[in-house]
C-alpha positions, 0 to 999 in steps of 0.5 A: 478542451476547446482552447488549444493553448489551454490544452497545451498548458494542461498537458504540461501541468500534468507532466510536470507534476503539481500545477493549477486546479484542473477545473481552471483549465477545463472549459468543457461546458458540461463540467462545472467551472468551480467545485465546493469543498463538499466535492473536493474532499471525496475527490482528494480521498479517492485520488489518494487511494487510487495512487497508493493501492493497485492499478485500476485501468477501468478508472484510469488510475495507476497504483504504486502498490502494483510495483511494491507488492512485487518488490516486497515479495507478496505478488509475483509478475512477469512484467518489469517489476520482476527482478526489481526491473521497474524504471522511471518509464514504468506505467505505474511509477509514471501514472501514480506520480501524476495521479498524486500531483496532477490529473492524468489525461487518461482520467476521464472521471473527476474521481481520480484527479490529482490528490494533492492538487485537490487537497491544496484547493480544499485547504485554501477554500476551507481556510478562507471561509473558516471551514477549518474541519475541512482544512484540518482534514485536507492537511492530514491528507496532504501530510500523509500523502507527501510523507509516503512520496518522500518514503518512496522517492526521497527528494520530491516537489514540495514547497513549489508544488501546486503553485501555478495558479497562485505563483505561476510556478510551472516547474517545481523544484525538488526539495530534500526529504529531510527538509520535508518531514519536519514541515509535515509534522508541523502540518499535522499539528496545524491540522489537529488544531484546526479540527479542534478550533471551537471559534471557527465558523465551520458553516460547512462540515464534512459528513457522509462525503468524507469517505474515510471517517464520515466527518468524525473529527475525533477519528481524524485526530487519532489518525493524525497522531498515529501518522506522526508516531509512524513518522517519528518511528521511521526517523528514529535512526537519524533523530532522537525522537524519544520524548515525542514518542513517549508523549504520543503513546501517553496522549490517549489520542492514537488509534485504539480500535479496528474502526479507527484505521485509516481505510478507504472503503470500496463497493461492488459496483461494476459501472461505474467501477468501484471495486478494490483494484486488487480484485481486478484479476477476477473479471480479467480474462488474462490474469497477471498477479501470482502469489509469491511462493516466498509469501505463501511459504512463510504462511505455511511455516516452510520458511525459517521464520515461524518454521512449522507454524501454519497460518490459519489466515491462508484461506482468507488470503489466497484462493486456490482454483485447483484441487490438490489432484486436479491437473493444471491448465499447463505444466506448473513451475510451483505447485503445493497441492492446489496452490500454483504460482511462479517464482520471482526471478524465474527463467524456467521453461514453465514460467510463461505458460498461461495458468488463468484457470489454475493459478492461485489468486488473492482472496477475500483479504485483502481484495474482496475475492473468494474465501477458500472453502476448498471448493476449487471453483474457477474464478469469474467476474462474479466470484467474490465482490471486490468490496474490501477496504484498502487499509492504509494505516490500521490499529494493528499497524500502530501496535506493531510500531509501538512494539518496534519502539519498545524493542528499540528502547524508545518507549516504555512497555511490555514488548511481548504484550504489545506484540501479542495484541498486534497479532490478535488485532491483525486477526480481527482485521481479517474478520473486519475486511471479510464482513465489509466484503459482504462474503460468506467467509467464516469468522477467524477469531476465536477458532481453534486454528487461530488460538493455537497459532497465536499461542505458538507465536507468543511462545516463540516471541517470548523465547526470542532474542531482541534481534529476533523479536524485531524480525518477528515484529516486522514479519507479522506486520508484513503479513497483516498489511497484505494489500498495501505495500508502501509502508512494507517497502519502507519498513524493509529498508529501515530494518532489513526485515522481513527476510525476502527471497533473493535468487542470488542467495546461495542458501535460498537458491543453491547454484541458481536453482530453487526446489519447489515443495516435494510431493507438492504436484501429483503430476510429478510425484516426489521432487518437482523439477528445479527452477532456475532463478536470477536477479540481475539488479540490486534492490532499489533503495528508492524508486526512480523518478518518473521519466515524464517528470524529468523530461518536462520539468527543467527544475528536476534532478538527473535520474538517480541510481535506485540501488544506491539512492537511499532515503534520508531515514535509511541509516 
């Protein structure tokens, strides 16, 4: 950046979210002055994955699932997301917003420059040249990305976003979420029409540069329709969507196989960093992402839901560095054999001890880490591969959505059959992710533990009331989507499921204390010490708007109170 005026405009564009193409203001002679649709598409796709997954400091990208995985009680951290404490100044909230709309100053690579900024330029260039396959894909990415922003924040910049180059709008207004959703559904219809336009020139078509589907228009159409189904399901409490839902379910153009899923593939490269950001604790000297004891207890069958039914996905989901009778690095707060963690909301004396060599980490699913074969090896930079894909929207998700719609009376079908298929597909997804991660993990599908578990879940579901069935649908969906927490956060606010740990609940934490598993720690035989827990803030019905956006953008609203500011579909 040689021109100081241009540099100032660049900073303003970053902070106000949604301005002109970063390449228009980048005068670095070593960088190109224009970029083709071949390059714009993968940059937009990388940007989408970067802001929706976990934070990747090695590439200057902040991921919102870093916060939401804590809010959905799959991960526990000591930082501000604990006790729902993330404010608009939180790094991952600020950074993921900027990464979605505009390039971040810290981003030295064009891989992760504003997803929506690149997508907008991709659409404009493609439409002008008649390359409608590119335009259609760009519209699907744009509609999907903006729908998630509405789901997370409520009101967001939309109609004036990314209009600096064309219309000189530096400070975009915030549109209401209920006004944005219909436009996004229409955009998805436009995208499908673009993909199927046989009269378009299409002198340039996506292929291997499409990092999701390698240019397959059929898979992109299925993705677009499945996104539509998801959006209709999310507004079902405020709008009659029965006819739209029935049309989609009977179209034959929804995700129907594992490989139809919208998944961003990561690799094994260390330089440049190309591993799944959820893998970041493996090479880190100081590890920070603990597995939630609540999530672990659900899979172990300790909690009320699926009580007594142990989930065989545990060794794929979690890697234990300890033998059951091996001393921990420091005194443990929560231990169950080789599993070691800390509680959400803990104010206990053993919460802050370093446990880098003892804590349980995410496994081959979802991060491309290690499969837990019981070896209890200490984790290092070469443990696992990090090559697991980020699963944004999967065939399993589509089946859980269908089961929810049948349960709600908005779709026809056998809810038990669809639910059972969803659980079976979730198990197939574990094997798929393990194979992509290039590890030596064994197959899960078809094993005796997998078959027994699915039979037990099927029986419990068949005996449940419709209300309990909804809880089971949403809980299994939560378990399956481990590693991507945006839709989990939306589902919980819409339905109240899965049941999450509440330190202030007298049943879950009598008198403000929780009891770790009896006989779970050989170092303290019998009952482990009670752990004091607290929740000082109410559950956020939406995330706070980023502080940087509010400070720089005079068109932005005043900061919200997250615990009372609900998204329009949250009826």
